[in-house]
C-alpha positions in Angstrom: 118.3 83.7 85.3 117.5 86.8 87.3 114.2 87.3 89.2 113.0 89.9 86.7 113.4 87.6 83.7 111.9 84.8 85.7 108.8 87.0 86.4 108.4 87.5 82.7 108.9 83.9 81.7 106.5 82.6 84.4 103.6 84.7 83.2 100.7 82.9 81.4 99.8 84.0 77.8 99.1 86.6 76.6 101.1 88.4 79.3 104.4 86.6 78.6 104.4 87.4 74.9 103.6 91.1 75.6 106.3 91.3 78.2 108.9 89.6 76.0 108.1 92.0 73.1 108.4 95.0 75.4 111.6 93.8 76.9 113.2 93.4 73.4 112.0 96.9 72.4 113.3 98.6 75.5 116.7 96.8 75.3 117.0 97.6 71.6 116.2 101.3 72.2 118.2 101.7 75.5 121.0 99.1 75.5 122.4 100.5 78.7 119.2 100.2 80.6 119.5 97.7 83.4 116.6 95.2 84.2 116.2 94.7 87.9 113.6 93.1 90.1 112.1 95.8 92.4 108.7 95.9 94.2 108.1 92.3 93.0 108.1 93.3 89.3 110.6 93.9 86.5 112.0 97.5 86.8 114.3 99.1 84.3 116.9 101.5 85.6 118.4 104.0 83.2 121.6 106.0 84.0 121.4 104.4 87.4 117.9 105.8 88.2 114.4 104.1 88.1 113.0 104.5 84.6 110.0 102.2 84.0 108.4 99.0 85.2 106.4 96.1 83.7 103.4 94.9 85.6 101.1 92.1 84.4 97.7 92.8 85.9 95.8 89.5 85.6 92.8 90.9 87.3 92.5 93.9 84.9 93.8 91.8 82.0 96.6 94.1 80.7 100.4 94.7 81.0 101.2 98.1 82.4 104.5 99.9 81.3 104.8 102.5 84.1 107.1 105.4 83.3 108.6 107.1 86.4 108.7 110.5 84.7 105.6 109.8 82.6 103.9 113.0 83.8 106.5 115.0 81.9 106.0 113.2 78.6 104.5 115.4 75.8 104.2 112.9 72.9 101.2 110.6 72.4 99.6 111.8 75.6 96.2 110.3 74.5 97.8 106.8 74.8 99.2 107.5 78.3 97.2 106.5 81.4 97.7 109.0 84.3 94.6 108.4 86.3 95.1 109.3 90.0 98.9 109.9 89.4 100.9 113.1 89.6 104.2 112.0 88.2 103.8 108.5 86.8 102.1 107.6 83.5 101.8 104.3 81.7 101.1 102.5 78.5 98.8 99.5 78.7 98.6 96.5 76.4 96.1 93.7 76.3 97.6 91.9 73.3 101.0 91.9 71.6 99.4 92.9 68.4 98.2 96.1 70.0 101.7 97.3 70.6 102.3 100.2 68.2 106.1 100.4 67.9 106.2 104.0 66.7 104.2 105.2 69.7 106.2 103.0 72.1 109.5 104.1 70.7 108.5 107.8 70.7 107.4 107.7 74.3 110.4 105.7 75.5 112.8 108.1 73.6 111.2 111.1 75.2 111.2 109.5 78.7 114.9 108.7 78.3 115.6 112.3 77.2 114.4 113.4 80.7 117.4 111.6 82.3 
């Protein structure tokens, strides 16, 4: 098992369920994306470049899906968190049932189109 997968599987609930769901969704949508372990968190690379990361914030009680080119995304901007960031943006989830697949897929598709 690689360190990124180990990070996901070692998380307590609800973070583990959220991370597993997001992992399945990313890998379904972008089968060529490569999951690596960078900066002590799971980080997807797409077309050989940093694409997005997963960070379970236990203190703030959410999972952050940080998009490297998130500042360029134009769909569902009301769902993107950009506070104090110029280029990055993220989607945040507190529970697996709060993951809206359409919004997630739309955002990931547009982010991938920037590569």
